[in-house]
N, C-alpha and C positions, 0 to 999 in steps of 0.2 A: 505494499500499501503503500509507502515510503520511497520508494525506489525512486519517481523524480525527484521529488523535493531533494534526496542524498543527490543525483546528479546534479542537480542545481547549484548546493550548496556547494558541492566538491567544487566545482567549477567560479564560484565567488573565491575562494581558497586561492585557486590557483591563481590569480590574477596580482595575488602579492607575494608568490616567490621568486625571490631574488635581490627584494628590495631592502634597503639598509635601514630606513626606518620610515614610519607611519605619519604618510602626510595628511591634511584636510581632505583631500582631492580624494587621493585612498582611499579613504572612511566613509567618505559618500557614494564612491562608485561602489565601493562593495555595499556598502548598505543599502545601495540599491539593489542589484542583484538580489540581495538576501528578500530582500520587501516584495519582487518580482517573484519569487520561488514561495516565499511564502502564500500570497494569493494566490497562483497557480496552484498552491494544494488545497486552495479555498476556505483557508484561516482567517478567523472573523478579522475584521477592517479596526473596532477597536485594539483586537489582540495585537494584531500587527502592528499599527500608528508604538502602543505601546513598549512593543520588544523591539522595534525599530531605536525608538527613543533613549531608552536604555541602552545599548549595544554600540552606538553613537557615541553618547554621554561616556560610555568605560573606554573604551577603544581610544576616545580624545582625553581622555583624563589622566591622571597620575598612575594609572596602576598598570601603563604602559610604559613600562621599564624592558633595561637592558638585562640578560638572561634568556629570554625568549626572542625568537622572529618575527617579523611581523605577522607571516599566515597564522604559526604559533598563538600569538598574542588576539588574533581574533577567534580563532580555533575555541581556544579556554574559554572565552567570553560570551559566546554563541552558544556554546554546551551550558555553559552554570545557568544563560538567559534562560535556554530551552529547557532546565530541570526543574525552573522554577516556573512556568507558563504549564507546566505538566502538573504539576501539584505539588514540589518541591521534595519531603519527604514521601517514605513508603507509607500506606495509614493499614494499619489495621485493622478485622473486623474485630467489633464491639463483643464482648462475652457477655450473658450473664451472670449475677455474681447466684443469682438461684436459677438454677435452669429449669424451664427447655428456656433458650436463647429463642427469641423470634425475628427471620429474617423475611422482611416482605420485597415481594419484586413485582413493580412497578414500569407500565412503557408501554407504547403504540401494538399495537396486533402486525405482527410481522418480524419483529425486534429478534425476537430468538428467545424470549423469557421462559417456553417449555421446556426446551434445549437444555438453557445454560441453567434451570434447577438443578436439572438431574446433573450437571458439571460441579455445578457447585456442593449436591450431597456428598458426587463422591469422591471429590477434592478434599474436603470435611472429614469423608470417614476415613480416608487412605492417609493423607498429610497431617491432621488436624487429632487423629484420632476420637474422632465425638461420631454417637450414633445419632444420624440427622433419620427427617422422614417428612415427606414432600408432601403438601396440602393441593389438592386439586381444588381451586376456589375461581378459576374458569370457567364459570357454567355454561358462555353465549356462543362462542368459536363450536364451532360443527368440530368432531372428534377430539379435542381439546385434551379430556377427560383420559380418556383413550390413549394418546400421545403422551398424557404427563406418568399413566403404569408403563408403558413400554419403558418408558425412558427411565422409571425407574425398577423397574426389571434386568434394565442394562447394566444400570449403577450397583446392584444391590441394596437398594433401599427402599421402605417400607413404602404406600402411598396409603394417605388418607382422601376414599372417593367414595362415603354415602350418598353423592348424586350422580345421574349419570351426565348430565351437560347438556348440551344442544338446546340450550332454553330451558331448561328443568330444572328447578332448585333455589334457593336463596344462596348465595356465595358467603353472606354475613352471617348465616345461620352455620354455614358448615365452616366457617374461620373459626366461629366458637368452641363449637363440637370437635376441632382437630384440635383445641389447648386442652381438652380435657382428657381427651383421651391420650396426646403427647406425655400428661404427668401420669397418668395410670399407669403408661405404660415402661414412662421412664426414660423416654428421648430429650436428651439433651440438646438437639436444635432442630427445631423448626423450620421451613422453607416452606413460605406462601405463594403458589402463583396465582396474578390474580388476572382481569380478562383487561383487553386491551381493543380498543378502534380503531379505523383506520386512519384517524385525525383526533386531534387533541377536544372533545365538547365536554360538556357540563354535566352530563348523563354517568361519563365515564369518573370523571372527576367526583364524582357524589360519592359513588360506591365505593372509589379508593380509599376515600376520604372514611368510610363508612366502616372499610375490612381495618381500615388503622385503627379507627377509634374502641373497635373489637377486641383485636385481638393485644394492643399496646406495642408494637415491635419495638427492638432493639437497635434495630440496623431496617432502614428503607433503601433498597437499591433500586437505583432509576436504569435500568434497561436501554440501550439506544444503540443503534443500526451504525457503527461507523461510516458506511457506504453513503447515508442519507444527504452528505455535507451539510452545509449550512442549516439546514432545517432541523437539523439534532441541536442546534444550539437553543434556537426560536421554543420547538418541544421539551427538553429541557427547563429554560424558564417559564414555561408555561405550567408543568407540573410540579417545580419548585413552589410555584406561587399558588397553585390550588391543592396539593399534598402538600410538600414538602419531603426531601428524601436528605439520607445522610451520605452515600455516595454514588458513584458511576459504575457502572460494567457496560464495557465497551464489544459488541459481537462482530463476528464477521471481518476481525481486520485481515483474512486473509484472503481478503476480494482486492482487487486492482485501481477500484475508485483509491477519491484523492482522499487524503486521511485528515483532513482540516479541522472536522469535528474533534478528535482527540486532544487537537491542539488546542482547541479551542474550548473547549467545556469546562473545565477543571479555573480558566481563569474569568470565563463569562461569569457564572454560576458564586464558586467560590468552595463548591465540595469537588472530592478529588475522585479521580476515576480509581477505582480500587482493584478491580482485577478485569482483564481481556482474554476474551475466548476468539480462538484464533483458528478453527475449524469446524467438522463436522464430526468428530470424533469425542466423545465423552472426554480424552486426556488433552484434546487440544483447549487447555483451561491455564490461565497463569497469575500468581501475582501482580499486579501494573507499578513497576517500579520507575517511578521518572526518568532517574540519571542513565538506568539500563537504555531506557527506550530513546534518552538522547543523544546517549552514546552511539547507538541504533544507524539511524539517522543521520549522525555524523558521519556514519563507516567504520566508528573503532571497535565493532563488534561488539557482545555481549557474553564476554565469558563466563561470568558468573551465575548466570541463567545454565550455560550450559554443563559449569560443573553438577552442578544442583539436579538436573535432566538424567547424570548419571550417573550417581550417586542415589535416584531412587529407582534408575533399571536396573544396572550391575550388581552381582551377587559378591559380595566381596571376596569372600570363601573363593570362589570361580576367578573371580581378577586373579587372586593371590597365586593360586594353581598355576595361570596361565601366566605369569609372571616365570614365575620360578623355570616354567618350563623353556621361556626363550633365552633364560638368563644361562640355562646349560647346553654343554655342546654347539656352541652358533646358533642355538634357537631349533637344531637339526628334532630333537622332541615334540619341537608344536605342528602339527598336522593338520590335516583341508578339514577335520570335524573339527577342531580347535577352532579355525579359519573360521568354518559354516558358522561354529556357535557366537562366532563373536562378532559377525557379521548381523548375527539375528538380534541378539543385545543391543545394537548401532540400532538396529531396525524400528523395536522397540520407543527408541526415543522423539520417533517422528522420522519425517522427510528426510532425505542424506544433504538437499538440498535448503534444506533452515538450517542445518543441524554444521554445516561449512557456511551457512550464512554470517553465525555466530561468533567465527573467528577471527581476529583483528585480522584488516586489510583484504578482505573477502571479496569486496568489493570491487576489486582489482581483477575477481574472475568471475564476472557477474555472467557475460554471455555464456562461459562453461558451465556455469550452477543452473544456469536458464538452459541451457542444451542438453542436460544429463539426464538421461530415461531410467527412472528409478524398475522400470520392467528388465534393467540391467539384471539388479539381482536376484530375479523373481530364477535368472534366466542362470543366472551363477548356479543359485541350492538347485536347478533340476541338472547342470552339468556333474555336479559332485555327488550328489545322490545317486547316481547310474552308476558311480565307481564302488569298484568291491572296498569288504575292509582293507582289504594291503594297499589298493593304489590309493587311497584315502590316508594312510599311515606313513607310504613311503612316493608319494609320486614320479621320486626317477625312476619307475618302473613301466613309467605310464610311457610304450613305446608307439609306434604308427596304427598300428594292426589294435591297438588297446584304444586308441581314441577315437578309430574309428568306432567300435563300438561304443564307446560313451556319449560319438554325439549323435549317433540314431537312437539311443536309449533315451535321449531325451530332448531330441527335437531340434540340432543344434548342428550347428557344421564343424567341422574338424579344429578348422580355425580358430572357431571359440573356444574349442577345448584347447589347444595350443598355447592361445593367450590368457587363459586362465590359470593354468601351470607358471608360466612365466610370470604373469605378476604376484603369484600368491609365493615363487622364490624369491620378489624383489621385496612385497611386503614382511614375509617372512625377515629377509635381514635386515630390512630397515629398522622394523620392531623390537628386533635380537641387538642391534647398535643399542638403539635409542634403551630399553630394560636395562642394559648392561655399561651404562650412562659413558657409553663410545659417542655418541652423537647423535644425528641422521643425516645419512648418508644424501648429499646432493644439497644440503644446507649451505647456503652462503657463512665463512667464517666469521665465528666469536671466540676463536679457538682460547684452549686452556679454562672453562666456562662448565662448570658440571653439566655433563649432556647437550653441548652444543659445540658438537667441532671438535670432540678429541679421535682416538683412535690411532691403531697403528699407522695405514696410511698417510694420516695428515700430518705422523711427527717425521715417518719419512719423509714425505715432500718436504718439509720445511728443512730437513739438513742437506737435501742438493738444492737447494734455491741459493742462487745466487745473489753477492749485490751490488744492485742495481750503482750503474756509474756517473757522478754528479753530473752536472749541465758542462757546456761546453763556455755558457756565458758566465762571468766572474760574478754577476751579477746576481745571478736566479743562484749561483754555487751558495754567494754570504747568506742567501735566506735560509738555506738549509731546505730540506725536504718538505713536500708537501704533507699538511696535516690530515690526516680523513676527519669530517665533522661530525663533530658527539652530540647526540641527542641533548635536549635542555631536561633539566631537574623534574624529575615526575611529568618524563614523555618518553613511550618508548620507540626505542631506534626507530631508523624508518622501513628497516628488511625484516622488521617483525610487528608491525601492522600499524607504526607511524605515520603521519598525516603528512609529513612533511617531508623534505631533499628529493632528491632526483633518484630513485632508489630502483637497482636495476633486479631486483628479489625476483625470483619463481619459487613455484612450487616445487617440491621435490619429485623426483620422476615418480616415485613409487603415487604420488598423493595423485600425479596426473592423468597416469594409468587408471587408479579409481574412480577419477571422475569422468575420466573418459570412456571409461570402455573400451569395446571393439570400434568404436569409429573411427578410429586410426587403420584399422587393420580396410574396413571398408571400402 
């Protein structure tokens, strides 16, 4: 959703590179580019004006000083101001001192409230270790009750639905009964799914207000479709005035519409975005971290979210066993079965394009990531499953006739099988080197740093290297050899995802192959 905005902001920062200091003209030109980028992203005009004023004031003030070059200074300021308009600090759910905690969902029809109710319940159950119950208080939309029951069943959460819906039943009465049910069966959280309309009207507001008064919710969450643009801000303000809400949930963040609503709603309403939904699956649900979202928009990645997802997905004992295999005998004990298991674990974290997109500097490889075919993983699984246990244990025995048999069994071509075996050996070599602290093969140097460029090969090359001859020009020779540019304090080096400098960083071949799949062979 924020790709276009990210590209425009990156373009604005590029114009500052190579400048020794910021002039008023530079600040005005950059502010103009940022303003256009925000307006094109459908950010509310008052928010844009306030944002640009803050950036210009800080960029032209005393904060701009030595230690950072002009582009770094502006990126730092823009990042901090983005965090501000996105809500500042991460806001957690308020839990009731005496259970149950009541969470009421409000919003227009089609915003994704019912699906989000299931996502929130699953997250509360698995991450917060609560015992949630869903309440079907949307009795107007056709099959809304049935949909909530299906969602609840998928999430493994009970659904309180005494009325069939489809226009039958009193939602306020259902909400009251649900509170008695929750206290009787000792559910710790009650999530009330309410009715919506295609537009804001008096009847919708009154019904939502009546349910609010009946259950006295600890949190009222306004669910807004992030794809509806400026109307999201108008609708949010109407609900704030008519019913009131405590936090915002952005749904459909995986869409390709302009994401201005996400950047506007917290600033306009004064209510923070608390959660973000970015897919159809119940797992596609995240706590909204303003600092991490700002980092993504500026192309700096989101390593913390990636780590959290990995911790939830990977089994610590299995990971330790795999690491031990990679450290022994140069990784030769790591088999195709282990490779498949690791790949399946990674897939549980979500689409590979999303995972790679969280890495710093991934914006440089956006085209490669967009062209990556997720079905390539299915083909890899089919090829490995078509192998015998002996072949998976020792791929070196896979000769021409075996490759032909495997290709036929998996419905692929011999070239696909050959490519997989080659990529497996490359990946095993890379992972073994990393697990042993020898660095990543093919990674541009930071020699001497644990896990980042050591290894015997690097040391041998270092011994063979001859000293460079000095310049024939006496003036140049007096100045001494040119020193490599260092990253500013607190900044990542450009080769590791930093925004600045003319870096020639490329992904290691093993990573490129994993992304490209068999595209090169085709």
